[in-house]
C-alpha positions as CSV (number, residue, x, y, z in Angstrom):
1,M,15.2,-0.3,-13.0
2,V,17.2,3.4,-12.8
3,D,19.2,4.0,-9.9
4,Y,17.5,7.3,-9.7
5,Y,19.5,7.8,-6.2
6,S,23.0,8.1,-8.2
7,A,21.3,10.3,-10.9
8,L,20.1,12.5,-8.3
9,L,22.6,12.7,-5.6
10,H,25.0,13.4,-8.3
11,A,23.1,16.6,-9.7
12,V,21.9,18.0,-6.4
13,T,25.9,17.8,-5.2
14,A,27.7,19.2,-8.2
15,P,29.5,22.5,-8.0
16,G,27.1,25.0,-8.6
17,A,24.4,23.1,-6.9
18,G,21.3,25.3,-5.3
19,D,19.7,24.8,-2.1
20,A,16.7,23.0,-0.8
21,R,14.6,24.9,-3.3
22,W,16.5,24.2,-6.5
23,R,16.4,20.8,-5.5
24,R,12.8,20.6,-5.5
25,G,13.1,22.0,-8.9
26,V,15.4,19.5,-9.7
27,Y,13.0,16.7,-8.3
28,D,9.9,18.1,-10.0
29,R,11.8,18.2,-13.1
30,A,12.8,14.4,-13.2
31,R,9.0,13.7,-12.1
32,Q,8.1,15.3,-15.2
33,M,10.4,13.8,-17.5
34,L,9.7,9.9,-15.7
35,A,6.3,10.4,-16.4
36,S,6.1,12.1,-20.0
37,R,8.8,9.4,-21.4
38,L,7.3,6.7,-19.8
39,R,3.9,7.8,-20.8
40,A,4.6,7.1,-24.8
41,L,5.9,3.4,-23.7
42,R,4.5,1.0,-25.7
43,P,3.2,-1.5,-24.6
44,Q,1.8,-0.1,-22.0
45,P,3.2,-1.3,-18.4
46,S,1.5,-3.2,-16.0
47,L,-0.1,-1.8,-12.6
48,N,2.3,-3.0,-10.8
49,E,5.4,-1.8,-12.8
50,I,4.4,2.0,-12.6
51,S,4.3,2.2,-8.9
52,A,8.1,0.3,-8.8
53,E,9.4,3.4,-11.1
54,E,7.3,5.7,-9.4
55,A,8.4,4.7,-6.0
56,A,12.0,4.4,-6.7
57,L,11.9,8.0,-7.7
58,E,10.1,8.8,-4.5
59,A,12.4,7.1,-2.3
60,A,15.7,8.2,-4.2
61,I,14.3,11.8,-3.2
62,E,13.2,10.9,0.1
63,R,16.4,9.7,1.0
64,I,18.6,12.3,-0.5
65,E,16.7,14.9,1.2
66,A,16.9,12.9,4.7
67,E,20.6,13.3,4.5
68,M,20.8,16.3,4.0
69,A,18.6,17.1,6.8
70,W,15.8,19.2,5.7
71,T,14.0,20.7,8.5
72,E,9.9,20.0,8.6
73,D,9.3,23.5,7.6
74,E,11.2,23.3,4.6
75,A,9.6,19.8,3.5
76,A,6.7,22.2,2.3
77,I,6.1,21.6,-1.6
78,A,7.5,24.7,-3.4
79,E,7.1,25.9,-7.2
80,P,9.8,24.5,-9.3
81,S,12.6,26.9,-10.0
82,R,14.9,27.0,-13.1
83,L,17.2,24.4,-13.2
84,G,21.1,24.7,-13.7
85,R,23.5,23.2,-15.3
86,A,23.7,20.2,-12.9
87,G,19.8,19.5,-12.9
88,W,19.7,18.7,-16.6
89,I,22.6,17.1,-16.4
90,V,20.9,14.8,-14.3
91,M,17.5,14.8,-16.7
92,A,19.6,13.4,-19.6
93,I,21.3,10.6,-17.3
94,V,17.7,9.7,-16.6
95,A,16.5,10.2,-19.9
96,A,18.7,7.7,-21.2
97,A,18.3,4.9,-18.7
98,L,14.8,5.6,-19.4
99,G,15.0,4.9,-22.7
100,A,16.5,1.3,-21.9
101,G,13.5,0.3,-20.4
102,G,10.7,1.9,-18.0
103,Y,7.2,1.3,-17.2
104,I,4.8,4.2,-15.5
105,F,1.5,4.9,-17.4
106,W,-1.6,3.8,-16.0
107,T,-5.3,4.9,-15.4
108,G,-7.9,3.3,-13.7
109,T,-11.2,4.3,-11.9
110,S,-11.8,7.4,-9.6
111,H,-12.0,7.4,-6.5
112,Q,-13.7,10.0,-4.0
113,A,-11.1,13.4,-4.2
114,E,-11.8,14.3,-0.8
115,P,-10.9,12.1,2.4
116,P,-13.8,12.0,5.1
117,A,-13.4,13.4,8.3
118,L,-11.8,11.5,10.8
119,K,-14.3,10.1,13.0
120,R,-12.8,8.9,15.4
121,E,-9.3,9.0,17.4
122,V,-6.8,6.1,19.4
123,Q,-8.1,6.8,23.3
124,N,-4.7,8.6,25.2
125,L,-2.7,5.2,25.8
126,T,-0.5,6.0,29.0
127,A,1.2,2.4,29.6
128,P,4.4,1.6,31.9
129,P,7.9,1.2,29.8
130,P,8.0,-2.7,28.5
131,R,9.8,-5.3,31.1
132,P,13.4,-6.2,29.5
133,S,12.1,-9.5,29.1
134,T,8.9,-8.8,27.4
135,I,11.3,-7.2,24.3
136,A,12.1,-9.3,21.4
137,K,15.6,-9.3,19.5
138,D,13.5,-7.0,16.3
139,G,12.1,-4.6,19.2
140,D,8.7,-6.0,18.9
141,L,6.6,-6.5,22.2
142,A,5.2,-9.3,23.6
143,P,1.4,-10.2,23.5
144,G,-0.5,-8.3,26.3
145,V,1.9,-5.4,26.6
146,D,0.9,-1.8,25.5
147,G,3.2,0.4,24.3
148,G,1.6,3.1,23.6
149,S,-0.6,4.7,20.7
150,S,2.7,6.3,19.1
151,D,6.6,6.5,19.5
152,P,7.6,10.3,20.2
153,D,11.1,9.4,19.2
154,Q,10.2,8.3,15.9
155,P,12.2,9.4,13.4
156,Y,10.8,12.3,11.2
157,V,10.7,10.0,7.7
158,F,8.3,7.7,9.2
159,R,5.6,10.1,10.8
160,R,2.7,10.4,9.1
161,Q,3.0,13.3,6.5
162,P,1.8,15.1,3.4
163,T,4.2,14.4,0.5
164,F,4.5,15.2,-3.2
165,Y,3.9,11.8,-5.2
166,R,3.2,12.4,-9.0
167,T,1.2,9.2,-10.0
168,L,-1.4,8.3,-12.4
169,L,-3.0,6.4,-10.0
170,P,-6.4,7.4,-9.2
171,P,-6.9,9.7,-5.4
172,G,-8.4,6.9,-2.8
173,T,-5.1,4.3,-4.0
174,I,-3.1,2.8,-1.3
175,V,0.6,2.2,-2.3
176,V,2.6,0.3,0.0
177,D,6.4,0.4,-0.4
178,K,8.0,-2.7,1.2
179,L,11.5,-2.3,0.4
180,Q,11.5,1.8,2.0
181,H,8.7,0.9,4.7
182,F,6.2,3.7,3.8
183,L,2.5,4.0,2.8
184,Y,0.9,6.0,0.7
185,L,-2.7,7.2,0.4
186,I,-2.8,9.0,-2.7
187,Q,-4.5,12.2,-2.4
188,P,-5.7,14.7,-5.6
189,N,-3.5,17.4,-7.0
190,N,0.1,14.9,-6.8
191,V,0.0,14.6,-3.7
192,A,-0.3,11.5,-1.0
193,L,-0.2,11.2,2.8
194,R,2.4,9.4,3.6
195,Y,2.7,6.7,6.9
196,G,5.6,4.6,8.2
197,I,5.3,0.9,8.4
198,A,7.1,-2.1,9.9
199,L,6.2,-5.4,8.1
200,G,6.1,-8.8,9.0
201,D,7.4,-12.0,8.0
202,Q,3.5,-13.0,6.9
203,C,3.9,-10.2,4.4
204,K,7.2,-10.5,2.7
205,D,6.2,-11.9,-0.1
206,L,2.8,-10.4,-0.9
207,A,2.9,-7.7,-4.2
208,G,0.6,-6.7,-6.6
209,L,-3.4,-5.6,-6.7
210,R,-5.2,-6.0,-3.7
211,H,-8.3,-4.8,-2.1
212,I,-9.7,-4.4,1.2
213,A,-12.3,-6.7,2.0
214,S,-12.9,-6.0,5.5
215,M,-12.1,-3.5,8.3
216,T,-12.5,-4.0,11.8
217,E,-12.6,-1.7,14.9
218,W,-10.1,-3.0,17.9
219,P,-9.9,-6.4,16.4
220,S,-9.0,-9.8,18.7
221,W,-6.0,-11.5,18.2
222,Q,-5.4,-15.5,17.7
223,P,-1.6,-16.0,17.5
224,P,0.1,-17.7,14.9
225,P,1.1,-21.1,15.6
226,D,5.0,-20.3,16.1
227,L,3.8,-18.4,19.5
228,L,1.0,-21.0,20.4
229,K,4.0,-22.6,23.2
230,R,4.4,-19.4,24.9
231,N,1.0,-17.8,24.2
232,P,-1.8,-20.2,23.8
233,S,-4.4,-17.8,24.8
234,P,-6.3,-15.5,21.7
235,M,-6.6,-11.9,22.8
236,P,-9.9,-9.3,22.8
237,G,-9.8,-5.9,21.0
238,G,-8.1,-3.4,22.8
239,P,-4.3,-2.0,24.5
240,G,-1.8,-4.4,24.4
241,N,-3.2,-5.9,21.2
242,P,-0.7,-7.0,18.6
243,L,-3.4,-6.0,15.5
244,G,-3.5,-2.8,17.3
245,A,-6.8,-0.3,17.2
246,R,-7.5,-1.0,13.3
247,L,-7.5,-4.1,11.0
248,L,-7.9,-3.8,7.4
249,Q,-8.6,-7.4,5.8
250,L,-7.2,-7.8,2.6
251,D,-9.2,-9.7,-0.1
252,D,-6.2,-13.1,-0.3
253,S,-7.8,-13.7,3.2
254,S,-4.2,-13.8,4.6
255,S,-2.6,-10.2,4.0
256,R,-3.6,-7.4,6.2
257,I,-3.2,-4.2,7.4
258,H,-3.0,-3.3,10.9
259,G,-2.2,-1.4,13.9
260,T,0.5,-2.6,16.6
261,N,1.0,-2.3,20.3
262,A,5.0,-1.8,19.4
263,P,5.0,1.3,17.9
264,K,9.1,1.4,17.9
265,T,9.4,-1.4,15.6
266,I,8.0,1.4,12.2
267,G,10.5,1.6,10.0
268,N,11.6,-2.5,10.4
269,A,11.0,-6.1,9.6
270,V,9.9,-8.0,12.2
271,A,8.8,-11.4,13.1
272,F,5.2,-11.9,13.2
273,G,1.8,-10.0,11.8
274,C,1.9,-7.9,8.1
275,I,2.0,-4.7,7.8
276,R,2.0,-2.6,10.8
277,L,1.1,1.0,11.8
278,V,1.3,2.6,14.7
279,N,-2.2,3.2,16.5
280,D,-2.5,7.3,15.8
281,D,-1.7,6.1,11.9
282,I,-3.8,3.0,11.2
283,V,-6.8,5.0,12.8
284,D,-6.3,7.6,10.7
285,L,-5.9,5.6,7.5
286,Y,-9.2,3.8,8.5
287,S,-11.3,6.8,9.1
288,R,-9.7,7.7,4.8
289,V,-10.8,4.4,3.2
290,Q,-13.5,2.0,2.4
291,L,-14.6,-1.5,1.4
292,R,-12.8,-2.1,-2.1
293,T,-10.2,0.2,-1.8
294,P,-7.3,-0.6,-4.0
295,I,-3.7,-1.6,-2.2
296,V,-0.9,-2.0,-5.0
297,V,1.9,-3.4,-2.9
298,N,5.7,-3.5,-4.2
């Protein structure tokens, strides 16, 4: 896989590099070059290879912009601006690397162009700070301890937000980037809704194409074997439940996307669970998807 981060960073920090608007022009040109160069590859790559290359480029862009401390207002998508010499240098680097092998070309069935309106909201939960004895080493909370429906101190990069996302995947597709701890819901016009996630050990090896098999509001929770000695009883749905406010069960019968009672774990790897979002975010995602929604995990 191409080292997009190094190539792009070299361009946007070279002498004569421009401002944030100028950088967005560099990024847009990189996306265009990636799509056009890889579209011509034969044989056509697999869905997983497509998603991996696109996610790698977007992750590199996000990392660079986070390091440059973009403000929320600056993150709005702007029209591409003219590339200077440094921009063309990075295009040459990317093009050369892709010439040795890359991936991206896939079309699939169309999905609804506009997500349904949000039908439900998580109740405004107010809970006392958890006791230190209820907090695990990875920041997770014990079952029954309610950490709230969101984390007010969550880094901006892991907050729900629209982001530029060039892809040939159809709108309505979910893309899970385990390495960067992001979940993307593809929207029309090269936009995706991005959510921060935490990744549990149950799904650390999950990869490939899945679909939503069932959807549950405030699901009940059955403790895994590793927790049976500490908490032998299942929990009904409600605040403090480790599965949070919503659950999307995948069609492999073991993997799932769900909420959490520990919002401060977002952006990290945790011992238990699968793909978790804060409750506010899983409620939002739940309202925008349906049964059989495709999910690409890489």
